[in-house]
C-alpha positions as YAML, in Angstrom:
chain: A
units: angstrom
residues:
- id: 1
  name: MET
  ca: [-23.27, -1.33, -8.60]
- id: 2
  name: PHE
  ca: [-19.89, -2.71, -7.54]
- id: 3
  name: ARG
  ca: [-18.99, -4.15, -10.95]
- id: 4
  name: GLY
  ca: [-20.51, -1.16, -12.73]
- id: 5
  name: ALA
  ca: [-18.13, 1.22, -10.94]
- id: 6
  name: LEU
  ca: [-15.18, -0.82, -12.23]
- id: 7
  name: ALA
  ca: [-16.44, -1.19, -15.79]
- id: 8
  name: LYS
  ca: [-14.62, 1.84, -17.25]
- id: 9
  name: LEU
  ca: [-11.19, 1.13, -15.85]
- id: 10
  name: ASN
  ca: [-8.35, 1.41, -18.33]
- id: 11
  name: PRO
  ca: [-6.91, -1.14, -18.81]
- id: 12
  name: ALA
  ca: [-10.13, -3.04, -18.30]
- id: 13
  name: LEU
  ca: [-10.40, -5.90, -15.83]
- id: 14
  name: ASP
  ca: [-11.41, -9.30, -17.17]
- id: 15
  name: GLU
  ca: [-14.29, -11.36, -15.77]
- id: 16
  name: ALA
  ca: [-12.06, -13.43, -13.50]
- id: 17
  name: GLN
  ca: [-10.57, -10.27, -11.97]
- id: 18
  name: LEU
  ca: [-13.99, -8.71, -11.50]
- id: 19
  name: ASP
  ca: [-15.22, -11.91, -9.84]
- id: 20
  name: ALA
  ca: [-12.22, -11.93, -7.49]
- id: 21
  name: LEU
  ca: [-12.70, -8.28, -6.53]
- id: 22
  name: GLU
  ca: [-16.40, -8.81, -5.90]
- id: 23
  name: LYS
  ca: [-15.63, -11.85, -3.72]
- id: 24
  name: PHE
  ca: [-13.08, -9.77, -1.82]
- id: 25
  name: TYR
  ca: [-15.69, -7.05, -1.31]
- id: 26
  name: ARG
  ca: [-18.20, -9.56, 0.07]
- id: 27
  name: LEU
  ca: [-15.61, -11.00, 2.46]
- id: 28
  name: VAL
  ca: [-14.78, -7.52, 3.76]
- id: 29
  name: VAL
  ca: [-18.46, -6.72, 4.32]
- id: 30
  name: GLU
  ca: [-19.10, -10.06, 6.03]
- id: 31
  name: VAL
  ca: [-16.18, -9.78, 8.46]
- id: 32
  name: ASN
  ca: [-16.78, -6.04, 8.97]
- id: 33
  name: ARG
  ca: [-20.00, -6.90, 10.85]
- id: 34
  name: ARG
  ca: [-17.92, -8.25, 13.74]
- id: 35
  name: MET
  ca: [-14.55, -6.54, 13.25]
- id: 36
  name: ASN
  ca: [-13.89, -2.96, 12.20]
- id: 37
  name: LEU
  ca: [-12.18, -3.15, 8.82]
- id: 38
  name: THR
  ca: [-13.69, -0.14, 7.05]
- id: 39
  name: ALA
  ca: [-16.44, 2.45, 7.36]
- id: 40
  name: ILE
  ca: [-17.03, 2.20, 3.60]
- id: 41
  name: THR
  ca: [-19.30, -0.71, 2.72]
- id: 42
  name: GLU
  ca: [-21.75, 0.64, 0.11]
- id: 43
  name: PRO
  ca: [-20.81, -1.22, -3.11]
- id: 44
  name: HIS
  ca: [-20.26, 1.73, -5.48]
- id: 45
  name: GLU
  ca: [-18.38, 3.75, -2.87]
- id: 46
  name: PHE
  ca: [-16.24, 0.75, -1.92]
- id: 47
  name: ALA
  ca: [-15.36, 0.16, -5.57]
- id: 48
  name: ILE
  ca: [-14.21, 3.75, -6.06]
- id: 49
  name: LYS
  ca: [-12.69, 4.70, -2.70]
- id: 50
  name: HIS
  ca: [-11.00, 1.38, -1.97]
- id: 51
  name: VAL
  ca: [-10.54, -0.63, -5.16]
- id: 52
  name: ILE
  ca: [-9.97, 2.04, -7.81]
- id: 53
  name: ASP
  ca: [-7.95, 4.11, -5.35]
- id: 54
  name: SER
  ca: [-5.74, 1.08, -4.65]
- id: 55
  name: LEU
  ca: [-5.28, 0.37, -8.36]
- id: 56
  name: SER
  ca: [-4.19, 3.97, -8.90]
- id: 57
  name: ALA
  ca: [-0.87, 3.03, -7.27]
- id: 58
  name: TRP
  ca: [0.10, 1.04, -10.36]
- id: 59
  name: HIS
  ca: [1.98, 3.09, -12.93]
- id: 60
  name: GLU
  ca: [3.99, 1.18, -15.51]
- id: 61
  name: ASP
  ca: [6.68, 3.82, -15.95]
- id: 62
  name: ASN
  ca: [7.40, 4.05, -12.23]
- id: 63
  name: LEU
  ca: [7.07, 0.35, -11.41]
- id: 64
  name: ARG
  ca: [8.64, -1.28, -14.46]
- id: 65
  name: GLY
  ca: [10.37, -4.56, -13.57]
- id: 66
  name: VAL
  ca: [8.81, -4.77, -10.10]
- id: 67
  name: GLU
  ca: [8.34, -8.34, -8.84]
- id: 68
  name: ARG
  ca: [8.44, -8.34, -5.03]
- id: 69
  name: VAL
  ca: [6.18, -5.88, -3.17]
- id: 70
  name: ALA
  ca: [5.71, -5.24, 0.56]
- id: 71
  name: ASP
  ca: [2.49, -3.56, 1.70]
- id: 72
  name: ILE
  ca: [3.06, -1.88, 5.07]
- id: 73
  name: GLY
  ca: [0.14, -1.41, 7.47]
- id: 74
  name: THR
  ca: [-2.05, -3.23, 4.97]
- id: 75
  name: GLY
  ca: [-5.20, -3.13, 7.15]
- id: 76
  name: ALA
  ca: [-8.04, -4.77, 5.22]
- id: 77
  name: GLY
  ca: [-5.69, -5.39, 2.30]
- id: 78
  name: PHE
  ca: [-5.41, -2.03, 0.54]
- id: 79
  name: PRO
  ca: [-3.78, -1.47, -1.84]
- id: 80
  name: ALA
  ca: [-2.27, -4.98, -1.91]
- id: 81
  name: ILE
  ca: [-5.24, -7.25, -2.63]
- id: 82
  name: PRO
  ca: [-6.67, -5.20, -5.55]
- id: 83
  name: LEU
  ca: [-3.15, -4.80, -6.96]
- id: 84
  name: LYS
  ca: [-2.50, -8.54, -6.72]
- id: 85
  name: ILE
  ca: [-5.75, -9.28, -8.56]
- id: 86
  name: PHE
  ca: [-4.87, -6.63, -11.17]
- id: 87
  name: ARG
  ca: [-1.25, -7.80, -11.59]
- id: 88
  name: PRO
  ca: [-1.21, -11.49, -10.53]
- id: 89
  name: GLN
  ca: [2.48, -11.93, -11.40]
- id: 90
  name: LEU
  ca: [3.50, -9.71, -8.46]
- id: 91
  name: GLN
  ca: [4.71, -11.39, -5.27]
- id: 92
  name: PHE
  ca: [3.23, -9.66, -2.22]
- id: 93
  name: THR
  ca: [4.15, -9.57, 1.45]
- id: 94
  name: LEU
  ca: [1.37, -7.98, 3.52]
- id: 95
  name: ILE
  ca: [2.40, -6.64, 6.93]
- id: 96
  name: ASP
  ca: [0.05, -5.60, 9.71]
- id: 97
  name: SER
  ca: [0.39, -5.24, 13.48]
- id: 98
  name: LEU
  ca: [-3.13, -6.48, 14.35]
- id: 99
  name: ASN
  ca: [-3.45, -10.25, 14.37]
- id: 100
  name: LYS
  ca: [-7.21, -10.22, 13.69]
- id: 101
  name: ARG
  ca: [-6.62, -8.39, 10.41]
- id: 102
  name: VAL
  ca: [-3.83, -10.81, 9.56]
- id: 103
  name: GLU
  ca: [-6.17, -13.76, 10.12]
- id: 104
  name: PHE
  ca: [-8.80, -12.11, 7.91]
- id: 105
  name: LEU
  ca: [-6.27, -11.52, 5.12]
- id: 106
  name: ARG
  ca: [-5.06, -15.12, 5.28]
- id: 107
  name: ARG
  ca: [-8.67, -16.16, 4.74]
- id: 108
  name: VAL
  ca: [-8.90, -13.78, 1.75]
- id: 109
  name: VAL
  ca: [-5.73, -15.23, 0.25]
- id: 110
  name: ALA
  ca: [-7.03, -18.77, 0.68]
- id: 111
  name: GLU
  ca: [-10.56, -18.17, -0.60]
- id: 112
  name: LEU
  ca: [-9.41, -16.15, -3.61]
- id: 113
  name: ALA
  ca: [-6.60, -18.67, -4.28]
- id: 114
  name: LEU
  ca: [-4.01, -15.90, -4.52]
- id: 115
  name: ASP
  ca: [-0.61, -17.45, -5.21]
- id: 116
  name: GLY
  ca: [2.49, -15.58, -4.15]
- id: 117
  name: VAL
  ca: [0.97, -13.71, -1.22]
- id: 118
  name: THR
  ca: [2.39, -13.92, 2.31]
- id: 119
  name: VAL
  ca: [0.69, -12.24, 5.27]
- id: 120
  name: ILE
  ca: [2.91, -11.32, 8.22]
- id: 121
  name: HIS
  ca: [1.88, -10.30, 11.72]
- id: 122
  name: GLY
  ca: [4.32, -7.74, 13.09]
- id: 123
  name: ARG
  ca: [5.31, -4.12, 13.46]
- id: 124
  name: ALA
  ca: [7.09, -2.52, 10.53]
- id: 125
  name: GLU
  ca: [9.76, -0.93, 12.72]
- id: 126
  name: ASP
  ca: [10.70, -4.39, 14.07]
- id: 127
  name: LEU
  ca: [10.48, -6.38, 10.84]
- id: 128
  name: ALA
  ca: [12.53, -3.79, 8.93]
- id: 129
  name: ARG
  ca: [15.52, -4.73, 11.08]
- id: 130
  name: GLN
  ca: [15.34, -8.39, 10.11]
- id: 131
  name: GLU
  ca: [17.65, -9.61, 7.36]
- id: 132
  name: ASN
  ca: [14.91, -11.36, 5.38]
- id: 133
  name: PHE
  ca: [12.86, -8.15, 5.17]
- id: 134
  name: ARG
  ca: [15.35, -5.28, 5.16]
- id: 135
  name: GLU
  ca: [15.99, -3.89, 1.67]
- id: 136
  name: GLN
  ca: [14.50, -6.98, 0.03]
- id: 137
  name: PHE
  ca: [11.61, -5.50, -1.99]
- id: 138
  name: ASP
  ca: [11.36, -3.91, -5.42]
- id: 139
  name: ALA
  ca: [8.46, -1.75, -4.25]
- id: 140
  name: VAL
  ca: [6.94, -0.89, -0.87]
- id: 141
  name: THR
  ca: [3.37, 0.41, -0.74]
- id: 142
  name: ALA
  ca: [1.36, 2.12, 1.99]
- id: 143
  name: ARG
  ca: [-2.05, 3.74, 2.14]
- id: 144
  name: ALA
  ca: [-3.76, 5.67, 4.96]
- id: 145
  name: VAL
  ca: [-1.17, 4.71, 7.57]
- id: 146
  name: ALA
  ca: [0.52, 7.97, 8.63]
- id: 147
  name: ARG
  ca: [1.84, 11.29, 7.37]
- id: 148
  name: LEU
  ca: [4.52, 10.94, 4.73]
- id: 149
  name: ASN
  ca: [7.50, 11.85, 6.94]
- id: 150
  name: VAL
  ca: [6.49, 9.06, 9.35]
- id: 151
  name: LEU
  ca: [5.56, 6.66, 6.58]
- id: 152
  name: ALA
  ca: [8.96, 7.07, 4.91]
- id: 153
  name: GLU
  ca: [10.71, 5.75, 8.02]
- id: 154
  name: TYR
  ca: [8.38, 2.75, 8.19]
- id: 155
  name: CYS
  ca: [8.68, 1.92, 4.49]
- id: 156
  name: LEU
  ca: [12.02, 2.95, 2.96]
- id: 157
  name: PRO
  ca: [14.05, 0.42, 5.01]
- id: 158
  name: PHE
  ca: [12.13, -2.40, 3.25]
- id: 159
  name: ALA
  ca: [12.92, -1.12, -0.27]
- id: 160
  name: LYS
  ca: [16.07, -2.37, -1.94]
- id: 161
  name: VAL
  ca: [18.44, 0.13, -3.56]
- id: 162
  name: GLY
  ca: [16.95, 0.80, -6.96]
- id: 163
  name: GLY
  ca: [13.46, 0.03, -5.64]
- id: 164
  name: THR
  ca: [10.52, 2.34, -5.06]
- id: 165
  name: PHE
  ca: [8.46, 3.50, -2.10]
- id: 166
  name: VAL
  ca: [4.86, 4.15, -3.17]
- id: 167
  name: ALA
  ca: [2.61, 6.25, -0.93]
- id: 168
  name: LEU
  ca: [-1.08, 6.81, -1.67]
- id: 169
  name: LYS
  ca: [-2.00, 10.17, -0.18]
- id: 170
  name: GLY
  ca: [-5.00, 12.46, 0.19]
- id: 171
  name: LYS
  ca: [-5.56, 16.17, -0.38]
- id: 172
  name: SER
  ca: [-2.66, 17.32, 1.85]
- id: 173
  name: PHE
  ca: [-0.07, 15.48, -0.29]
- id: 174
  name: ARG
  ca: [1.91, 18.61, -1.25]
- id: 175
  name: GLU
  ca: [2.19, 19.79, 2.35]
- id: 176
  name: GLU
  ca: [3.18, 16.28, 3.48]
- id: 177
  name: LEU
  ca: [5.84, 16.00, 0.77]
- id: 178
  name: THR
  ca: [7.40, 19.32, 1.76]
- id: 179
  name: GLU
  ca: [7.44, 18.14, 5.38]
- id: 180
  name: ALA
  ca: [8.97, 14.77, 4.44]
- id: 181
  name: ARG
  ca: [11.75, 15.74, 2.04]
- id: 182
  name: ALA
  ca: [14.49, 15.80, 4.69]
- id: 183
  name: ALA
  ca: [13.44, 12.42, 6.07]
- id: 184
  name: ILE
  ca: [13.32, 10.91, 2.58]
- id: 185
  name: LYS
  ca: [16.90, 11.98, 1.91]
- id: 186
  name: ILE
  ca: [18.19, 10.79, 5.31]
- id: 187
  name: LEU
  ca: [16.52, 7.39, 4.84]
- id: 188
  name: GLY
  ca: [18.11, 6.75, 1.44]
- id: 189
  name: GLY
  ca: [15.41, 8.13, -0.83]
- id: 190
  name: GLY
  ca: [16.21, 9.98, -4.02]
- id: 191
  name: LYS
  ca: [14.08, 11.28, -6.87]
- id: 192
  name: VAL
  ca: [10.40, 11.88, -6.08]
- id: 193
  name: PHE
  ca: [7.62, 11.69, -8.66]
- id: 194
  name: VAL
  ca: [4.10, 12.87, -7.86]
- id: 195
  name: ARG
  ca: [1.14, 11.67, -9.92]
- id: 196
  name: GLU
  ca: [-2.16, 13.36, -9.14]
- id: 197
  name: VAL
  ca: [-5.17, 11.04, -9.13]
- id: 198
  name: HIS
  ca: [-8.83, 11.85, -9.84]
- id: 199
  name: LEU
  ca: [-11.25, 9.12, -8.79]
- id: 200
  name: PRO
  ca: [-14.57, 8.77, -10.66]
- id: 201
  name: THR
  ca: [-17.44, 10.90, -9.26]
- id: 202
  name: LEU
  ca: [-15.20, 12.45, -6.56]
- id: 203
  name: ASP
  ca: [-13.94, 16.03, -6.42]
- id: 204
  name: ASP
  ca: [-11.28, 15.57, -3.76]
- id: 205
  name: LYS
  ca: [-7.59, 15.75, -4.61]
- id: 206
  name: ARG
  ca: [-5.39, 12.70, -4.24]
- id: 207
  name: ALA
  ca: [-1.93, 11.68, -5.38]
- id: 208
  name: VAL
  ca: [0.42, 8.75, -5.57]
- id: 209
  name: ILE
  ca: [3.97, 9.64, -4.52]
- id: 210
  name: TYR
  ca: [6.82, 7.49, -5.87]
- id: 211
  name: VAL
  ca: [10.20, 7.73, -4.12]
- id: 212
  name: ASP
  ca: [13.25, 6.07, -5.67]
- id: 213
  name: LYS
  ca: [15.54, 4.25, -3.21]
- id: 214
  name: LEU
  ca: [18.93, 5.76, -4.02]
- id: 215
  name: LYS
  ca: [21.15, 4.34, -1.28]
- id: 216
  name: PRO
  ca: [20.91, 1.99, 1.73]
- id: 217
  name: THR
  ca: [18.96, 3.21, 4.74]
- id: 218
  name: PRO
  ca: [21.38, 3.92, 7.65]
- id: 219
  name: ALA
  ca: [21.42, 1.08, 10.18]
- id: 220
  name: LYS
  ca: [19.95, 3.20, 13.00]
- id: 221
  name: PHE
  ca: [16.62, 3.47, 11.14]
- id: 222
  name: PRO
  ca: [13.80, 2.79, 11.67]
- id: 223
  name: ARG
  ca: [13.73, 4.11, 15.22]
- id: 224
  name: ARG
  ca: [11.25, 3.05, 17.88]
- id: 225
  name: GLU
  ca: [7.65, 3.94, 17.08]
- id: 226
  name: ALA
  ca: [7.42, 6.65, 19.75]
- id: 227
  name: LEU
  ca: [10.42, 8.45, 18.23]
- id: 228
  name: ILE
  ca: [9.24, 8.00, 14.63]
- id: 229
  name: ARG
  ca: [5.93, 9.66, 15.47]
- id: 230
  name: THR
  ca: [7.22, 12.45, 17.72]
- id: 231
  name: VAL
  ca: [10.77, 13.38, 16.66]
- id: 232
  name: GLN
  ca: [10.82, 14.53, 13.04]
- id: 233
  name: LEU
  ca: [13.92, 13.87, 10.92]
- id: 234
  name: LYS
  ca: [15.44, 17.11, 9.68]
...
């Protein structure tokens, strides 16, 4: 069921990629028995709602020339791990604030022999102020972390000028984008491109939002987490 759900992807995955994704799925299910990684464990549902959804972030026109990618609040490794398997040439930095998830992801990286993947334990608002992370990435991805206005402050400081912030959003994406436009501009974002996504067998609306990084993020951002989540940029 898992492989069957991925069979009609375009471009198609080869056998090695399918094997890696299936191994990743089995690792998630195994560890999920003792640590809460996801509520979605049925094979077909996992393939669609986690793997295919993660792969929907990749769009050649919007991510042309991308090499270094940061995945903020990566959780169980979405969208980073499926994207790395799909595009092995990408160099990924996975960031999460929970050490148990970080340890799990380091196991995934080792067992799947994923070269060019670094897993970092830390909070985005702290790491984004460090020289080796701030404005160092061609693309910054995030999925199911926070509303877009909050997410922009976590993510845009990591994107270099000329890079792209990529947010995978659910059915409220239009409302969230309207709410976030002021923050995007303040944080150095420019042109926004919205690509609606329709996952196989699902009727719900989803979208991937691509934000170009137009200019450096002002030094005072990101703020402390409490401010990011309670005081909206306008």
